[in-house]
C-alpha positions in Angstrom: -20.2 -13.1 -13.0 -17.6 -10.2 -12.8 -14.1 -10.8 -13.9 -11.3 -10.0 -11.4 -9.2 -7.1 -12.6 -5.6 -6.5 -11.5 -5.2 -2.9 -10.4 -2.5 -1.0 -12.3 -0.2 0.6 -9.6 0.8 3.5 -11.8 -2.8 4.4 -12.5 -3.7 4.1 -8.8 -0.8 6.4 -8.0 -1.9 8.8 -10.7 -5.5 9.0 -9.4 -4.4 10.2 -6.0 -1.2 12.2 -6.8 -1.3 16.0 -6.5 -0.4 17.0 -10.1 -1.8 20.6 -9.9 1.5 22.1 -10.8 1.5 20.2 -14.1 -2.0 21.4 -15.3 -2.1 21.8 -19.0 1.0 19.7 -19.5 1.9 16.1 -20.4 3.5 14.0 -17.6 5.4 10.8 -18.1 5.1 8.5 -15.1 7.7 5.9 -14.2 8.1 4.0 -10.9 5.3 6.0 -9.3 6.8 9.4 -9.9 6.8 12.1 -12.6 9.8 11.3 -14.8 9.3 14.3 -17.1 6.7 16.9 -18.0 6.1 19.5 -20.7 3.9 20.7 -23.5 5.2 18.4 -26.3 4.3 14.7 -25.6 7.1 13.4 -27.8 9.7 15.3 -25.9 8.3 14.3 -22.6 8.2 10.6 -23.5 11.8 10.8 -24.9 13.1 12.5 -21.7 11.3 9.9 -19.5 12.8 7.0 -21.5 16.2 8.5 -21.2 15.9 8.9 -17.4 14.2 5.5 -16.9 15.3 3.3 -19.8 14.3 0.0 -18.2 10.9 1.1 -16.8 7.4 1.1 -18.2 6.4 4.7 -19.0 2.9 6.0 -18.9 2.1 9.3 -20.6 -0.9 11.4 -19.4 -2.3 14.8 -20.1 -3.1 16.7 -16.9 -6.2 18.7 -17.6 -6.3 22.5 -16.9 -9.6 22.2 -15.1 -11.5 19.5 -13.3 -12.9 17.0 -15.8 -16.1 15.0 -15.4 -16.3 11.8 -17.5 -19.7 10.2 -17.9 
């Protein structure tokens, strides 16, 4: 039997969002939007926490090229 999984709305938004302009950078996501971006993940996370202090922050690296995960 398969366990039911609750979908993460931030991940679902991330999967379909057009983030081409952020290629090669880290993005911090909060409330289904890019809260901050840049090359240094610590600075990106700090900026996002400052902008959205009460929200859950997700930090992602946007790949420069398409990525295939097997």
